Residue, then its C-alpha position, 0 to 999 in steps of 0.5 A: m321924241k320926249y315925254n316927261s323928259k324921257i326919250v320915247g321915240a325917234y325917227i332914224d332913217a337909213g340914209r338919203h337913198d332909203c326912206f324907211a326907218c327903224s325903231l329904237d329897239r331895231k324892230s322892222l315894219t314886219d316886226f310891228t305889223n306881222k306883215e310884209w310891206d305888200h300885205w301891210i300896204s294893201d290895208y291902205i289902198n282905196y280899192n273904190n278909187e276910180l283910177e285904182i279900179e281902171l289900173s287894176k283891170m290892166e295887164p302888165e303890158d298895158i301898165v307899161k304902155q300907160y306909164y310911158k303914155a303918161m310920161n310922154s303927155h306929162d301926166q304925173k298923176m297917171q305916171f306915178a299911179c302906175l308904180t307900186r307904192q313901195n316904188l313911190c316911197n323911194y321918191l321920199a329919200a332919193n338924192m335927198d339933202n342930208n339935212l332933210l327928213m324927206n324930199a318935199g315932192y317928186n320934182n327934182v328928185y332925179m335931175d335926169g328923171e321924168q321931169n327932164v323928159k320932153s317926150a317918150k314915144f313907146i315903140s315896142l315891148r317884149e317879155v323877158s324871162g330867166l333872169g331870176n326875178p322874185k316869184g310873182t313878178v314879170e319883166y319886160a324890155a321896152t323900147i322907147e324913143f326919148k327926147f330929153k330937155n338936157e342930156i345928162t346921163s342918157n342921150s335922146g333917141k331909142q333906148t331900152r328900159f327893163i321894167i319889173l312889175k308885180k301885184e301889191s295885192d290881188k285887188s290892186g293889179w299890176r304896178i311897176d316895181s322898178e325901171g332900169t337900163g339893164p336886166 
C-alpha cells in the first residue's frame, strides 16, 4: 500500500496454509493489541446472537455431538458454528492457490473434507487425558460411521476422530479447536 509515493503498509501472509499476516516491522497481533488471539477475538463475538447463546450453554460432549449431527445433515452453518474462530480462520488459507490472498469460501478447501461427506453417524464419545494438551482444553475420541462421496484419504466406515475443545471466552462456551485422526 502506498500513500504519497511511500510504502505505508503491505499484506504479507505466512503462506498458503497460514492466513495470518505480519506487519512490515514484524509486529504480531499480540504486539498491536496487547492481547492473545482468544482475548482479542472475544471483543468481536456477538454474545446476543441466538446461535451463540444456544452453543454457549452446551457441554463439550454436546458440542461434539452437535458438530457431527450438523455434518450428517449438511448444516454447514451449525457445523462451523461449533468451531473456534481461530479454527475457522484456517479455511481462509488452507490448500489455497498461491496466486490468491485467501480462499473465496469454505467449499473445496479440503477435497476430502466436510463437503465430501455423504453421512456422519455419531456412535460414541470418550474423554482422553494425559496427552499434554494446553491448559483449558479437553480432548475426546469420537467414533463416527462415515460414508464419503469419494474415498480419497479415508475409507467409508467406522473411524475415530480426536477432538480438542476450548473456550475462546467464558461467555462463548466450548468450541472445537482441532479435529484429527490421531492424538
